[in-house]
BALOBA-1460 file (C-alpha; in Angstrom, 3 decimals):
// residues 307
<rec num="1" residu="m" x="2.872" y="58.972" z="36.990"/>
<rec num="2" residu="p" x="3.946" y="59.988" z="33.525"/>
<rec num="3" residu="r" x="7.637" y="59.887" z="32.734"/>
<rec num="4" residu="w" x="7.832" y="63.536" z="31.834"/>
<rec num="5" residu="v" x="6.619" y="64.494" z="35.327"/>
<rec num="6" residu="g" x="9.449" y="62.541" z="36.878"/>
<rec num="7" residu="f" x="11.908" y="64.057" z="34.456"/>
<rec num="8" residu="l" x="10.735" y="67.543" z="35.311"/>
<rec num="9" residu="g" x="11.014" y="66.779" z="39.010"/>
<rec num="10" residu="s" x="14.567" y="65.548" z="38.645"/>
<rec num="11" residu="w" x="15.437" y="68.593" z="36.577"/>
<rec num="12" residu="a" x="13.941" y="70.902" z="39.180"/>
<rec num="13" residu="l" x="15.959" y="69.236" z="41.919"/>
<rec num="14" residu="l" x="19.116" y="69.623" z="39.850"/>
<rec num="15" residu="v" x="18.455" y="73.332" z="39.224"/>
<rec num="16" residu="l" x="17.701" y="73.817" z="42.916"/>
<rec num="17" residu="a" x="20.943" y="72.060" z="43.899"/>
<rec num="18" residu="l" x="22.969" y="74.147" z="41.440"/>
<rec num="19" residu="g" x="21.344" y="77.309" z="42.753"/>
<rec num="20" residu="l" x="22.171" y="76.403" z="46.328"/>
<rec num="21" residu="a" x="25.733" y="75.600" z="45.348"/>
<rec num="22" residu="a" x="26.113" y="78.930" z="43.537"/>
<rec num="23" residu="f" x="24.652" y="80.772" z="46.492"/>
<rec num="24" residu="a" x="27.007" y="78.984" z="48.845"/>
<rec num="25" residu="a" x="29.962" y="79.760" z="46.574"/>
<rec num="26" residu="a" x="28.929" y="83.395" z="46.398"/>
<rec num="27" residu="g" x="28.567" y="83.478" z="50.145"/>
<rec num="28" residu="e" x="31.981" y="81.932" z="50.534"/>
<rec num="29" residu="a" x="33.426" y="84.518" z="48.171"/>
<rec num="30" residu="i" x="31.750" y="87.280" z="50.139"/>
<rec num="31" residu="n" x="33.032" y="85.792" z="53.373"/>
<rec num="32" residu="l" x="36.525" y="85.567" z="51.902"/>
<rec num="33" residu="r" x="36.429" y="89.171" z="50.718"/>
<rec num="34" residu="d" x="35.075" y="90.279" z="54.065"/>
<rec num="35" residu="s" x="37.767" y="88.301" z="55.846"/>
<rec num="36" residu="r" x="40.499" y="89.850" z="53.700"/>
<rec num="37" residu="r" x="39.003" y="93.277" z="54.153"/>
<rec num="38" residu="l" x="38.847" y="92.687" z="57.864"/>
<rec num="39" residu="d" x="42.505" y="91.591" z="57.861"/>
<rec num="40" residu="r" x="43.485" y="94.754" z="56.031"/>
<rec num="41" residu="v" x="41.506" y="96.865" z="58.450"/>
<rec num="42" residu="l" x="43.200" y="95.164" z="61.393"/>
<rec num="43" residu="v" x="46.628" y="95.714" z="59.865"/>
<rec num="44" residu="i" x="45.852" y="99.382" z="59.223"/>
<rec num="45" residu="d" x="44.500" y="99.710" z="62.756"/>
<rec num="46" residu="r" x="47.695" y="98.245" z="64.133"/>
<rec num="47" residu="m" x="49.829" y="100.595" z="62.000"/>
<rec num="48" residu="i" x="47.825" y="103.588" z="63.159"/>
<rec num="49" residu="a" x="47.940" y="102.409" z="66.738"/>
<rec num="50" residu="d" x="51.701" y="101.875" z="66.570"/>
<rec num="51" residu="r" x="52.314" y="105.261" z="65.007"/>
<rec num="52" residu="v" x="49.980" y="107.203" z="67.224"/>
<rec num="53" residu="g" x="50.929" y="105.141" z="70.225"/>
<rec num="54" residu="g" x="54.597" y="105.735" z="69.518"/>
<rec num="55" residu="k" x="54.121" y="109.469" z="69.309"/>
<rec num="56" residu="a" x="51.872" y="109.411" z="72.321"/>
<rec num="57" residu="g" x="54.477" y="107.338" z="74.124"/>
<rec num="58" residu="q" x="57.155" y="109.857" z="73.240"/>
<rec num="59" residu="l" x="54.943" y="112.672" z="74.410"/>
<rec num="60" residu="r" x="54.223" y="110.820" z="77.620"/>
<rec num="61" residu="d" x="57.945" y="110.154" z="78.156"/>
<rec num="62" residu="t" x="58.791" y="113.804" z="77.485"/>
<rec num="63" residu="a" x="56.069" y="114.996" z="79.828"/>
<rec num="64" residu="t" x="57.262" y="112.581" z="82.497"/>
<rec num="65" residu="q" x="60.847" y="113.776" z="82.149"/>
<rec num="66" residu="r" x="59.768" y="117.410" z="82.304"/>
<rec num="67" residu="a" x="57.703" y="116.709" z="85.401"/>
<rec num="68" residu="a" x="60.615" y="114.903" z="87.042"/>
<rec num="69" residu="q" x="62.979" y="117.788" z="86.263"/>
<rec num="70" residu="l" x="60.488" y="120.284" z="87.638"/>
<rec num="71" residu="d" x="60.001" y="118.223" z="90.798"/>
<rec num="72" residu="a" x="63.758" y="117.978" z="91.267"/>
<rec num="73" residu="l" x="64.189" y="121.735" z="90.888"/>
<rec num="74" residu="q" x="61.300" y="122.454" z="93.261"/>
<rec num="75" residu="n" x="62.812" y="120.072" z="95.811"/>
<rec num="76" residu="k" x="66.149" y="121.897" z="95.532"/>
<rec num="77" residu="v" x="64.451" y="125.227" z="96.150"/>
<rec num="78" residu="k" x="62.493" y="123.833" z="99.122"/>
<rec num="79" residu="t" x="65.691" y="122.403" z="100.602"/>
<rec num="80" residu="v" x="67.468" y="125.738" z="100.309"/>
<rec num="81" residu="e" x="64.468" y="127.577" z="101.792"/>
<rec num="82" residu="a" x="64.390" y="125.184" z="104.733"/>
<rec num="83" residu="q" x="68.102" y="125.627" z="105.329"/>
<rec num="84" residu="t" x="67.915" y="129.421" z="105.235"/>
<rec num="85" residu="e" x="64.702" y="130.052" z="107.178"/>
<rec num="86" residu="d" x="66.514" y="130.469" z="110.494"/>
<rec num="87" residu="q" x="69.454" y="132.438" z="109.117"/>
<rec num="88" residu="p" x="69.710" y="136.152" z="109.927"/>
<rec num="89" residu="d" x="69.630" y="138.592" z="107.014"/>
<rec num="90" residu="t" x="73.212" y="139.765" z="106.425"/>
<rec num="91" residu="g" x="72.071" y="142.458" z="104.017"/>
<rec num="92" residu="q" x="73.810" y="140.871" z="101.034"/>
<rec num="93" residu="t" x="73.298" y="137.440" z="99.518"/>
<rec num="94" residu="i" x="75.026" y="135.743" z="96.606"/>
<rec num="95" residu="i" x="72.661" y="133.426" z="94.728"/>
<rec num="96" residu="v" x="73.732" y="130.829" z="92.164"/>
<rec num="97" residu="s" x="71.267" y="129.038" z="89.883"/>
<rec num="98" residu="t" x="72.796" y="125.832" z="88.555"/>
<rec num="99" residu="e" x="69.892" y="125.438" z="86.142"/>
<rec num="100" residu="e" x="70.449" y="128.820" z="84.512"/>
<rec num="101" residu="n" x="74.220" y="129.040" z="85.112"/>
<rec num="102" residu="k" x="73.627" y="132.536" z="86.461"/>
<rec num="103" residu="l" x="74.917" y="134.303" z="89.571"/>
<rec num="104" residu="y" x="72.988" y="137.097" z="91.313"/>
<rec num="105" residu="v" x="73.757" y="139.417" z="94.221"/>
<rec num="106" residu="r" x="70.905" y="140.878" z="96.257"/>
<rec num="107" residu="r" x="71.481" y="143.647" z="98.775"/>
<rec num="108" residu="d" x="68.694" y="144.710" z="101.124"/>
<rec num="109" residu="g" x="66.223" y="142.960" z="98.842"/>
<rec num="110" residu="a" x="67.386" y="144.650" z="95.634"/>
<rec num="111" residu="l" x="69.231" y="143.020" z="92.761"/>
<rec num="112" residu="v" x="72.606" y="144.786" z="92.453"/>
<rec num="113" residu="f" x="74.616" y="142.388" z="90.278"/>
<rec num="114" residu="e" x="74.139" y="139.465" z="87.925"/>
<rec num="115" residu="a" x="76.443" y="137.538" z="85.618"/>
<rec num="116" residu="p" x="76.653" y="134.285" z="83.676"/>
<rec num="117" residu="c" x="78.689" y="131.572" z="85.338"/>
<rec num="118" residu="s" x="79.715" y="127.961" z="84.934"/>
<rec num="119" residu="t" x="78.767" y="125.239" z="87.408"/>
<rec num="120" residu="g" x="79.400" y="121.514" z="87.849"/>
<rec num="121" residu="k" x="79.161" y="119.254" z="84.820"/>
<rec num="122" residu="g" x="77.497" y="116.428" z="86.756"/>
<rec num="123" residu="t" x="79.818" y="113.649" z="85.575"/>
<rec num="124" residu="s" x="81.754" y="111.187" z="87.723"/>
<rec num="125" residu="l" x="85.154" y="109.545" z="87.671"/>
<rec num="126" residu="a" x="85.806" y="106.168" z="89.295"/>
<rec num="127" residu="i" x="89.126" y="104.470" z="89.899"/>
<rec num="128" residu="d" x="90.390" y="101.948" z="92.456"/>
<rec num="129" residu="g" x="87.067" y="101.865" z="94.267"/>
<rec num="130" residu="h" x="86.862" y="105.638" z="94.683"/>
<rec num="131" residu="t" x="84.339" y="107.785" z="92.823"/>
<rec num="132" residu="w" x="84.469" y="111.557" z="92.357"/>
<rec num="133" residu="v" x="81.255" y="113.358" z="91.422"/>
<rec num="134" residu="f" x="81.766" y="116.692" z="89.663"/>
<rec num="135" residu="d" x="78.634" y="118.541" z="90.720"/>
<rec num="136" residu="t" x="78.116" y="121.929" z="92.336"/>
<rec num="137" residu="p" x="76.779" y="121.400" z="95.870"/>
<rec num="138" residu="i" x="73.262" y="122.623" z="96.632"/>
<rec num="139" residu="g" x="72.492" y="124.505" z="99.810"/>
<rec num="140" residu="k" x="73.472" y="127.457" z="101.981"/>
<rec num="141" residu="f" x="77.102" y="128.493" z="102.386"/>
<rec num="142" residu="q" x="79.099" y="131.484" z="103.541"/>
<rec num="143" residu="v" x="82.067" y="133.334" z="102.131"/>
<rec num="144" residu="k" x="84.818" y="132.069" z="104.425"/>
<rec num="145" residu="a" x="87.740" y="133.926" z="102.865"/>
<rec num="146" residu="k" x="88.780" y="136.143" z="99.960"/>
<rec num="147" residu="e" x="91.952" y="135.411" z="98.051"/>
<rec num="148" residu="e" x="93.834" y="137.272" z="95.334"/>
<rec num="149" residu="n" x="95.930" y="135.408" z="92.763"/>
<rec num="150" residu="p" x="94.895" y="132.034" z="94.180"/>
<rec num="151" residu="e" x="96.969" y="128.920" z="93.565"/>
<rec num="152" residu="w" x="95.288" y="125.690" z="92.583"/>
<rec num="153" residu="v" x="96.511" y="122.435" z="94.091"/>
<rec num="154" residu="p" x="94.860" y="119.891" z="91.790"/>
<rec num="155" residu="p" x="93.487" y="116.737" z="93.430"/>
<rec num="156" residu="d" x="94.469" y="113.321" z="92.116"/>
<rec num="157" residu="w" x="91.397" y="113.210" z="89.880"/>
<rec num="158" residu="h" x="92.851" y="116.013" z="87.735"/>
<rec num="159" residu="y" x="95.861" y="113.889" z="86.805"/>
<rec num="160" residu="i" x="93.721" y="110.814" z="86.247"/>
<rec num="161" residu="e" x="91.308" y="112.734" z="84.034"/>
<rec num="162" residu="e" x="94.117" y="114.275" z="81.962"/>
<rec num="163" residu="a" x="95.858" y="110.912" z="81.588"/>
<rec num="164" residu="r" x="92.674" y="109.221" z="80.358"/>
<rec num="165" residu="k" x="92.185" y="111.877" z="77.703"/>
<rec num="166" residu="s" x="95.454" y="110.729" z="76.107"/>
<rec num="167" residu="g" x="95.192" y="107.032" z="76.945"/>
<rec num="168" residu="m" x="98.041" y="107.280" z="79.445"/>
<rec num="169" residu="r" x="98.552" y="105.834" z="82.899"/>
<rec num="170" residu="v" x="99.263" y="107.595" z="86.197"/>
<rec num="171" residu="v" x="102.031" y="106.970" z="88.721"/>
<rec num="172" residu="h" x="102.629" y="108.542" z="92.126"/>
<rec num="173" residu="l" x="105.984" y="110.025" z="93.034"/>
<rec num="174" residu="n" x="106.346" y="110.029" z="96.802"/>
<rec num="175" residu="a" x="109.133" y="111.421" z="98.937"/>
<rec num="176" residu="g" x="111.997" y="108.923" z="99.005"/>
<rec num="177" residu="d" x="110.934" y="107.258" z="95.734"/>
<rec num="178" residu="t" x="112.815" y="107.387" z="92.462"/>
<rec num="179" residu="l" x="111.279" y="106.948" z="89.027"/>
<rec num="180" residu="d" x="112.897" y="106.324" z="85.696"/>
<rec num="181" residu="a" x="112.522" y="109.767" z="84.103"/>
<rec num="182" residu="r" x="112.163" y="108.209" z="80.648"/>
<rec num="183" residu="t" x="109.464" y="105.604" z="81.392"/>
<rec num="184" residu="g" x="107.850" y="106.510" z="84.711"/>
<rec num="185" residu="d" x="108.633" y="103.046" z="86.085"/>
<rec num="186" residu="a" x="110.298" y="102.524" z="89.443"/>
<rec num="187" residu="a" x="114.023" y="103.135" z="89.037"/>
<rec num="188" residu="t" x="116.348" y="100.220" z="89.676"/>
<rec num="189" residu="n" x="119.793" y="100.471" z="91.184"/>
<rec num="190" residu="r" x="122.325" y="99.955" z="88.460"/>
<rec num="191" residu="s" x="126.048" y="99.739" z="88.845"/>
<rec num="192" residu="p" x="127.788" y="102.704" z="87.185"/>
<rec num="193" residu="g" x="130.173" y="100.240" z="85.545"/>
<rec num="194" residu="v" x="133.514" y="101.198" z="84.208"/>
<rec num="195" residu="w" x="132.339" y="104.749" z="83.426"/>
<rec num="196" residu="g" x="131.985" y="105.326" z="87.142"/>
<rec num="197" residu="w" x="135.783" y="105.225" z="87.456"/>
<rec num="198" residu="f" x="135.935" y="108.233" z="85.124"/>
<rec num="199" residu="g" x="133.195" y="110.201" z="86.865"/>
<rec num="200" residu="g" x="130.525" y="109.257" z="84.347"/>
<rec num="201" residu="g" x="128.055" y="108.243" z="87.053"/>
<rec num="202" residu="n" x="124.724" y="106.613" z="86.327"/>
<rec num="203" residu="s" x="123.640" y="107.302" z="82.744"/>
<rec num="204" residu="d" x="119.962" y="106.593" z="83.459"/>
<rec num="205" residu="p" x="118.054" y="109.788" z="84.469"/>
<rec num="206" residu="v" x="115.928" y="109.409" z="87.584"/>
<rec num="207" residu="m" x="113.143" y="111.562" z="88.984"/>
<rec num="208" residu="k" x="112.898" y="112.230" z="92.713"/>
<rec num="209" residu="v" x="111.596" y="114.632" z="95.341"/>
<rec num="210" residu="k" x="114.134" y="117.010" z="96.826"/>
<rec num="211" residu="g" x="112.745" y="119.214" z="99.555"/>
<rec num="212" residu="d" x="109.684" y="121.026" z="98.132"/>
<rec num="213" residu="t" x="110.401" y="120.333" z="94.475"/>
<rec num="214" residu="v" x="110.847" y="117.553" z="91.934"/>
<rec num="215" residu="v" x="114.189" y="117.149" z="90.211"/>
<rec num="216" residu="v" x="115.677" y="114.903" z="87.563"/>
<rec num="217" residu="d" x="119.136" y="113.545" z="88.302"/>
<rec num="218" residu="d" x="120.929" y="112.935" z="85.018"/>
<rec num="219" residu="s" x="124.559" y="111.790" z="85.022"/>
<rec num="220" residu="g" x="125.265" y="113.351" z="88.380"/>
<rec num="221" residu="g" x="123.589" y="116.722" z="87.639"/>
<rec num="222" residu="e" x="120.169" y="117.756" z="88.948"/>
<rec num="223" residu="r" x="117.636" y="119.958" z="87.191"/>
<rec num="224" residu="e" x="114.395" y="121.186" z="88.710"/>
<rec num="225" residu="l" x="111.201" y="120.535" z="86.778"/>
<rec num="226" residu="p" x="108.985" y="123.566" z="85.987"/>
<rec num="227" residu="p" x="106.553" y="124.455" z="88.802"/>
<rec num="228" residu="g" x="102.829" y="124.221" z="88.153"/>
<rec num="229" residu="k" x="103.260" y="122.019" z="85.101"/>
<rec num="230" residu="m" x="102.102" y="118.496" z="84.303"/>
<rec num="231" residu="i" x="104.922" y="115.956" z="84.616"/>
<rec num="232" residu="v" x="105.050" y="113.299" z="81.909"/>
<rec num="233" residu="a" x="107.472" y="110.372" z="81.809"/>
<rec num="234" residu="g" x="107.076" y="108.043" z="78.845"/>
<rec num="235" residu="d" x="103.423" y="106.990" z="78.739"/>
<rec num="236" residu="a" x="102.781" y="108.007" z="82.341"/>
<rec num="237" residu="v" x="101.467" y="111.159" z="84.003"/>
<rec num="238" residu="v" x="103.315" y="111.636" z="87.291"/>
<rec num="239" residu="i" x="101.431" y="112.797" z="90.407"/>
<rec num="240" residu="p" x="103.861" y="114.663" z="92.699"/>
<rec num="241" residu="p" x="103.397" y="115.226" z="96.449"/>
<rec num="242" residu="l" x="101.008" y="117.993" z="97.596"/>
<rec num="243" residu="n" x="103.769" y="120.127" z="99.109"/>
<rec num="244" residu="t" x="105.885" y="120.340" z="95.951"/>
<rec num="245" residu="k" x="106.073" y="123.332" z="93.598"/>
<rec num="246" residu="q" x="104.947" y="121.191" z="90.670"/>
<rec num="247" residu="r" x="101.611" y="120.549" z="92.430"/>
<rec num="248" residu="h" x="100.788" y="124.283" z="92.700"/>
<rec num="249" residu="f" x="99.246" y="125.833" z="89.559"/>
<rec num="250" residu="t" x="98.823" y="129.587" z="89.026"/>
<rec num="251" residu="g" x="96.373" y="131.307" z="86.695"/>
<rec num="252" residu="v" x="93.908" y="128.425" z="86.517"/>
<rec num="253" residu="l" x="91.517" y="130.058" z="89.019"/>
<rec num="254" residu="g" x="91.866" y="133.575" z="87.645"/>
<rec num="255" residu="q" x="92.824" y="136.553" z="89.803"/>
<rec num="256" residu="y" x="90.244" y="136.238" z="92.570"/>
<rec num="257" residu="r" x="88.553" y="133.554" z="94.623"/>
<rec num="258" residu="l" x="85.816" y="133.460" z="97.246"/>
<rec num="259" residu="e" x="86.314" y="130.430" z="99.497"/>
<rec num="260" residu="l" x="83.131" y="128.520" z="100.418"/>
<rec num="261" residu="g" x="84.686" y="125.570" z="102.233"/>
<rec num="262" residu="d" x="85.211" y="121.874" z="101.482"/>
<rec num="263" residu="g" x="87.300" y="122.763" z="98.435"/>
<rec num="264" residu="y" x="84.518" y="124.721" z="96.702"/>
<rec num="265" residu="g" x="84.628" y="128.363" z="95.724"/>
<rec num="266" residu="i" x="83.616" y="131.114" z="93.330"/>
<rec num="267" residu="h" x="86.566" y="132.117" z="91.175"/>
<rec num="268" residu="g" x="87.814" y="133.160" z="87.749"/>
<rec num="269" residu="t" x="88.834" y="130.785" z="84.993"/>
<rec num="270" residu="d" x="91.408" y="130.213" z="82.282"/>
<rec num="271" residu="e" x="88.593" y="129.002" z="79.996"/>
<rec num="272" residu="p" x="86.411" y="132.120" z="79.574"/>
<rec num="273" residu="d" x="84.839" y="130.764" z="76.381"/>
<rec num="274" residu="k" x="83.006" y="128.125" z="78.451"/>
<rec num="275" residu="i" x="81.241" y="130.578" z="80.766"/>
<rec num="276" residu="g" x="77.513" y="129.844" z="80.829"/>
<rec num="277" residu="q" x="77.996" y="126.108" z="80.458"/>
<rec num="278" residu="s" x="77.919" y="123.279" z="83.006"/>
<rec num="279" residu="v" x="81.587" y="122.318" z="82.675"/>
<rec num="280" residu="s" x="83.279" y="122.799" z="86.044"/>
<rec num="281" residu="h" x="84.277" y="120.148" z="88.561"/>
<rec num="282" residu="g" x="82.002" y="121.695" z="91.191"/>
<rec num="283" residu="c" x="83.172" y="125.280" z="91.702"/>
<rec num="284" residu="v" x="81.387" y="128.330" z="90.306"/>
<rec num="285" residu="r" x="83.379" y="130.090" z="87.562"/>
<rec num="286" residu="l" x="83.038" y="133.697" z="86.438"/>
<rec num="287" residu="g" x="84.684" y="135.743" z="83.711"/>
<rec num="288" residu="d" x="87.585" y="138.039" z="84.648"/>
<rec num="289" residu="e" x="85.568" y="141.272" z="84.797"/>
<rec num="290" residu="d" x="82.656" y="139.685" z="86.651"/>
<rec num="291" residu="i" x="84.784" y="137.992" z="89.324"/>
<rec num="292" residu="a" x="86.648" y="141.289" z="89.857"/>
<rec num="293" residu="k" x="83.324" y="143.117" z="90.442"/>
<rec num="294" residu="l" x="81.987" y="140.372" z="92.703"/>
<rec num="295" residu="y" x="85.230" y="140.229" z="94.670"/>
<rec num="296" residu="a" x="85.094" y="143.985" z="95.285"/>
<rec num="297" residu="m" x="81.508" y="143.914" z="96.637"/>
<rec num="298" residu="a" x="81.654" y="140.589" z="98.522"/>
<rec num="299" residu="n" x="82.341" y="140.387" z="102.253"/>
<rec num="300" residu="v" x="83.569" y="137.531" z="104.381"/>
<rec num="301" residu="g" x="80.446" y="136.170" z="106.024"/>
<rec num="302" residu="d" x="78.100" y="136.883" z="103.098"/>
<rec num="303" residu="t" x="75.472" y="134.197" z="102.626"/>
<rec num="304" residu="v" x="75.742" y="132.148" z="99.443"/>
<rec num="305" residu="i" x="72.699" y="130.203" z="98.281"/>
<rec num="306" residu="i" x="73.159" y="127.620" z="95.549"/>
<rec num="307" residu="y" x="70.163" y="125.825" z="94.065"/>
């Protein structure tokens, strides 16, 4: 075989090899571009999925919450209906919607009165293993009594709540106890010293219960503390006994009150600017004019439905 034939064969093989290599390189480049493009597509897909999924998740959460709220309200209504099915029609019913913060009066099936109100704020207060829940009770009640110029005897939680607002502590003043009127700590017996020989007495003022009131004994003289007012000694809010004048507040409940039992009622308020909001500790509050109208038309024994 001539040499030039062999040379041409070798050259052809070389060209073929180079062509295959170029094709492979081009294919690799295409694969690399495709891979990068695919990566970008996947990243974009994930971004879209996250964004859409996030919004969809929010929508789902909102829908779920709305459904839960609706179910809860429907359950309240069903409970009230079940409780009132066997009750005779008294001719007049007071209805309170805690969702709307509205009060209605229906007489013989007709709406005769409506007004905005305030109901329970739904919070809780826990101390020393006891928890108070400030929510308006749901169910059927009756007007047990009507009271003009009602006095409010605040429970312990009122003093605890007020003390926490100012970062203070609370102490109880019981009959027979004495507190240091300056600090709120338990008073200690101190000798009057040499001043006692001259009638100076004990120079440290002490707080104590005397009959139905709280007094401060200062250097042998006693002064009564103002009734219906918070007692503060140093960094402490003092809780007096239930039967003392200082534990009875006037004006807080307005001029009229309808008693519902278990400490709950429909009454006026000394915070008329908050009517329409869920801010009470469980009672139903009305403005002065509205509670006066309701008081005039309400009867002991009227059915009260709260839902």
